[in-house]
N, CA and C of each residue as an Amber inpcrd file, in Angstrom:
protein
   273
 -22.7860000 -36.4550000 -19.8960000 -23.2140000 -37.6200000 -19.1650000
 -22.5590000 -37.5800000 -17.7850000 -23.3570000 -37.6170000 -16.7610000
 -22.8700000 -37.5350000 -15.3880000 -22.3260000 -38.8860000 -14.9350000
 -21.2280000 -38.8370000 -14.1830000 -20.6630000 -40.0710000 -13.6510000
 -21.4180000 -40.4730000 -12.4030000 -21.7370000 -41.7150000 -12.3030000
 -22.4100000 -42.2610000 -11.1210000 -21.4350000 -43.1820000 -10.3950000
 -21.3450000 -42.9930000  -9.0870000 -20.4910000 -43.8450000  -8.2760000
 -21.3610000 -44.7990000  -7.4770000 -20.7890000 -45.9230000  -7.1610000
 -21.5070000 -46.9180000  -6.3730000 -21.7700000 -46.3480000  -4.9780000
 -22.8590000 -46.7730000  -4.3330000 -23.1680000 -46.2620000  -2.9950000
 -22.0480000 -46.5180000  -1.9800000 -21.3340000 -47.6120000  -2.1360000
 -20.2470000 -47.9120000  -1.2050000 -19.1380000 -46.8710000  -1.3360000
 -18.8110000 -46.4930000  -2.5510000 -17.7650000 -45.4980000  -2.7820000
 -18.2100000 -44.1450000  -2.2350000 -19.4640000 -43.7800000  -2.4670000
 -19.9720000 -42.5130000  -1.9350000 -19.9350000 -42.5060000  -0.4130000
 -20.2710000 -43.6320000   0.2070000 -20.2550000 -43.7250000   1.6640000
 -18.8570000 -43.5060000   2.2060000 -17.8560000 -44.1850000   1.6240000
 -16.4990000 -44.0700000   2.1290000 -15.9060000 -42.6870000   1.8620000
 -16.2740000 -42.0700000   0.7640000 -15.8110000 -40.6990000   0.5020000
 -16.4140000 -39.7240000   1.5100000 -17.7010000 -39.8980000   1.7980000
 -18.3490000 -39.0440000   2.7930000 -17.7630000 -39.2900000   4.1770000
 -17.4770000 -40.5430000   4.5130000 -16.8960000 -40.8610000   5.8250000
 -15.5050000 -40.2460000   5.9620000 -14.7200000 -40.2830000   4.8990000
 -13.3830000 -39.6860000   4.9390000 -13.4710000 -38.1710000   5.1110000
 -14.4100000 -37.5440000   4.4020000 -14.5600000 -36.0950000   4.5190000
 -15.0260000 -35.7030000   5.9140000 -15.9430000 -36.4420000   6.4760000
 -16.4430000 -36.1200000   7.8150000 -15.4060000 -36.3920000   8.8960000
 -14.5920000 -37.4070000   8.7190000 -13.5570000 -37.6710000   9.7230000
 -12.4780000 -36.5930000   9.6930000 -12.2640000 -35.9840000   8.5410000
 -11.2940000 -34.8940000   8.4550000 -11.7900000 -33.6700000   9.2100000
 -13.0950000 -33.4990000   9.3300000 -13.6500000 -32.3590000  10.0410000
 -13.7240000 -32.5770000  11.5490000 -13.4260000 -33.7730000  12.0030000
 -13.5330000 -34.0690000  13.4250000 -12.5650000 -33.2960000  14.2890000
 -11.4530000 -32.8620000  13.7380000 -10.4610000 -32.1300000  14.5150000
 -10.7370000 -30.6500000  14.6230000 -11.7220000 -30.1500000  13.9090000
 -12.0200000 -28.7200000  13.9570000 -12.6370000 -28.3760000  15.3040000
 -12.0060000 -27.4360000  15.9890000 -12.4540000 -27.0710000  17.3280000
 -12.9910000 -25.6530000  17.3560000 -12.8680000 -24.9360000  16.3060000
 -13.2640000 -23.5340000  16.2780000 -12.0540000 -22.6710000  15.9980000
 -12.3040000 -21.4880000  15.5500000 -11.2090000 -20.5820000  15.2160000
 -10.6260000 -19.9750000  16.4760000  -9.2920000 -19.8830000  16.5560000
  -8.7050000 -19.2130000  17.7150000  -9.0390000 -17.7250000  17.6670000
  -9.5230000 -17.1910000  18.7730000  -9.8840000 -15.7810000  18.8170000
  -9.4430000 -15.1820000  20.1380000  -9.3230000 -13.8750000  20.1610000
  -8.8790000 -13.1300000  21.3330000  -9.9550000 -12.1210000  21.7110000
 -10.1940000 -11.9870000  23.0060000 -11.1550000 -11.0270000  23.5080000
 -10.4400000  -9.6920000  23.6900000 -10.7920000  -8.7130000  22.8620000
 -10.1880000  -7.3880000  22.9230000 -11.3070000  -6.3870000  23.1320000
 -11.3430000  -5.7800000  24.2900000 -12.3540000  -4.7910000  24.6580000
 -13.7700000  -5.3290000  24.4840000 -13.9750000  -6.5710000  24.8360000
 -15.3020000  -7.1640000  24.7950000 -15.7100000  -7.7500000  23.4630000
 -14.8900000  -7.6150000  22.4410000 -15.2000000  -8.1800000  21.1280000
 -14.1870000  -9.2710000  20.8070000 -14.6580000 -10.3100000  20.1830000
 -13.7670000 -11.4060000  19.8140000 -13.2250000 -11.1680000  18.4200000
 -11.9110000 -11.0760000  18.3140000 -11.2310000 -10.8930000  17.0420000
 -10.4930000 -12.1720000  16.6980000 -10.4700000 -12.5500000  15.4220000
  -9.6880000 -13.7200000  15.0370000  -8.1990000 -13.4680000  15.3040000
  -7.5270000 -14.4860000  15.7580000  -6.1070000 -14.3340000  16.0890000
  -5.2640000 -13.9790000  14.8760000  -5.6560000 -14.4690000  13.6920000
  -4.8790000 -14.1430000  12.5040000  -4.9430000 -12.6500000  12.2160000
  -6.0720000 -12.0060000  12.5570000  -6.1970000 -10.5730000  12.2960000
  -5.2860000  -9.7760000  13.2300000  -5.1970000 -10.1970000  14.4870000
  -4.3130000  -9.5310000  15.4390000  -2.8640000  -9.6880000  14.9840000
  -2.5000000 -10.8910000  14.5460000  -1.1350000 -11.1280000  14.0660000
  -0.8450000 -10.3300000  12.8010000  -1.8210000 -10.2150000  11.9070000
  -1.6260000  -9.4440000  10.6750000  -1.4320000  -7.9630000  10.9820000
  -2.1960000  -7.4250000  11.9210000  -2.0300000  -6.0190000  12.2930000
  -0.6560000  -5.7840000  12.9180000  -0.1900000  -6.7190000  13.7210000
   1.1510000  -6.5990000  14.2990000   2.2190000  -6.6750000  13.2070000
   2.0260000  -7.5300000  12.1990000   2.9690000  -7.6200000  11.0850000
   3.0070000  -6.3420000  10.2600000   1.8440000  -5.7330000  10.0570000
   1.7910000  -4.4640000   9.3210000   2.4910000  -3.3710000  10.1150000
   2.2760000  -3.3530000  11.4360000   2.9540000  -2.3630000  12.2820000
   4.4730000  -2.5550000  12.2170000   4.9150000  -3.8150000  12.2420000
   6.3480000  -4.0990000  12.1190000   6.8920000  -3.5940000  10.7840000
   6.1240000  -3.7750000   9.7380000   6.5450000  -3.3170000   8.4150000
   6.6510000  -1.7890000   8.3700000   5.7120000  -1.1070000   9.0040000
   5.7670000   0.3630000   9.0220000   6.9650000   0.8580000   9.8330000
   7.2560000   0.1830000  10.9410000   8.4350000   0.5490000  11.7410000
   9.7120000   0.2990000  10.9370000   9.7780000  -0.8200000  10.2270000
  10.9490000  -1.1270000   9.4010000  11.1060000  -0.0940000   8.2870000
   9.9800000   0.3750000   7.7240000  10.0430000   1.3840000   6.6650000
  10.6150000   2.6930000   7.1970000  10.1800000   3.0830000   8.3860000
  10.7090000   4.3150000   8.9880000  12.2120000   4.1920000   9.2310000
  12.6420000   3.0440000   9.7340000  14.0740000   2.8290000   9.9900000
  14.8620000   2.8270000   8.6850000  14.3430000   2.1490000   7.6570000
  15.0440000   2.1260000   6.3680000  15.0750000   3.4970000   5.7160000
  13.9970000   4.2600000   5.8690000  13.9530000   5.6140000   5.2970000
  14.9590000   6.5240000   6.0030000  15.0370000   6.4090000   7.3470000
  15.9660000   7.2540000   8.1080000  17.4230000   6.9120000   7.7970000
  17.6960000   5.6440000   7.5280000  19.0820000   5.2520000   7.2430000
  19.4610000   5.4360000   5.7770000  18.4860000   5.7160000   4.9260000
  18.7650000   5.9220000   3.5060000  18.7830000   4.6480000   2.6910000
  18.4680000   3.5270000   3.3010000  18.4860000   2.2560000   2.5770000
  17.2140000   2.0210000   1.7570000  16.1660000   2.7660000   2.0520000
  14.9130000   2.5520000   1.3260000  15.0610000   2.8710000  -0.1630000
  15.8700000   3.8780000  -0.4700000  16.0810000   4.2520000  -1.8810000
  16.9220000   3.2280000  -2.6250000  17.6740000   2.4120000  -1.8920000
  18.5390000   1.4110000  -2.5130000  17.7900000   0.1220000  -2.8620000
  16.6200000  -0.0660000  -2.2960000  15.8540000  -1.2920000  -2.5540000
  15.2640000  -1.2440000  -3.9550000  15.3620000  -2.3410000  -4.7180000
  14.8270000  -2.3300000  -6.0840000  13.3020000  -2.2480000  -6.1160000
  12.6180000  -2.9700000  -5.2350000  11.1500000  -2.9600000  -5.1850000
  10.7430000  -2.8500000  -3.7110000  10.6350000  -1.6300000  -3.1840000
  10.3770000  -1.4720000  -1.7550000   9.0470000  -2.0720000  -1.2950000
   8.0270000  -2.0360000  -2.1480000   6.7270000  -2.5860000  -1.7550000
   6.8230000  -4.0830000  -1.4710000   7.5560000  -4.7950000  -2.3030000
   7.6970000  -6.2390000  -2.1120000   8.4980000  -6.5360000  -0.8400000
   9.5080000  -5.7270000  -0.5670000  10.2990000  -5.9170000   0.6440000
   9.4480000  -5.6500000   1.8820000   8.6580000  -4.5830000   1.8520000
   7.7810000  -4.2840000   2.9880000   6.7240000  -5.3720000   3.1690000
   6.2150000  -5.8960000   2.0850000   5.2430000  -6.9940000   2.1480000
   5.8820000  -8.2440000   2.7500000   7.1120000  -8.5230000   2.3710000
   7.8150000  -9.6850000   2.9280000   8.0850000  -9.5160000   4.4200000
   8.4270000  -8.3010000   4.8360000   8.6530000  -8.0440000   6.2660000
   7.3460000  -8.2080000   7.0360000   6.2460000  -7.7060000   6.4850000
   4.9480000  -7.8440000   7.1450000   4.5490000  -9.3110000   7.2600000
   4.7450000 -10.0750000   6.1940000   4.4050000 -11.5070000   6.2360000
   5.2930000 -12.2580000   7.2280000   6.5680000 -11.9600000   7.2320000
   7.4810000 -12.6300000   8.1570000   7.1170000 -12.3110000   9.6040000
   6.7880000 -11.0650000   9.8830000   6.3690000 -10.6940000  11.2340000
   5.0680000 -11.3530000  11.6310000   4.1220000 -11.4270000  10.7000000
   2.8390000 -12.0660000  10.9710000   3.0160000 -13.5370000  11.2820000
   3.7710000 -14.2370000  10.4540000   3.9450000 -15.6750000  10.6500000
   4.7610000 -15.9750000  11.9000000   5.7700000 -15.1560000  12.1810000
   6.5830000 -15.3660000  13.3800000   5.7480000 -15.1590000  14.6400000
   4.9390000 -14.1180000  14.6540000   4.0790000 -13.8780000  15.8100000
   3.0680000 -15.0090000  15.9830000   2.5120000 -15.4700000  14.8710000
   1.5570000 -16.5810000  14.9280000   2.2040000 -17.8320000  15.5370000
   3.4290000 -18.1340000  15.1070000   4.1190000 -19.3060000  15.6310000
   4.5030000 -19.1450000  17.0980000   4.9620000 -17.9770000  17.4820000
   5.3930000 -17.7630000  18.8620000   4.2150000 -17.6730000  19.8270000
   3.1350000 -17.0510000  19.3950000   2.0100000 -16.7610000  20.2830000
   1.0230000 -17.9170000  20.3570000   0.7820000 -18.5780000  19.2570000
  -0.3110000 -19.5490000  19.2090000   0.1340000 -20.9900000  19.0720000
   1.4120000 -21.2700000  19.1030000   1.8230000 -22.6680000  18.9730000
   2.0620000 -23.3120000  20.3180000
């Protein structure tokens, strides 16, 4: 049995949902060589690059073998770099 709501309740729920969408201005994007890329993708690629650089440094220093789960550590470094760049660049 389907629940039916009063028209007044449906109206106010729809009004609340539509007012929440009023602040949407579009996705932040960057023009790179004539193509628009989402800013989150640029930040994610920079975070992955940071993670690869950190892996090379950890491998050269011998600390990579000491890490219990290197994949999780590299993932955390990539996420931290991505979020930090997002906050510094787009805030």
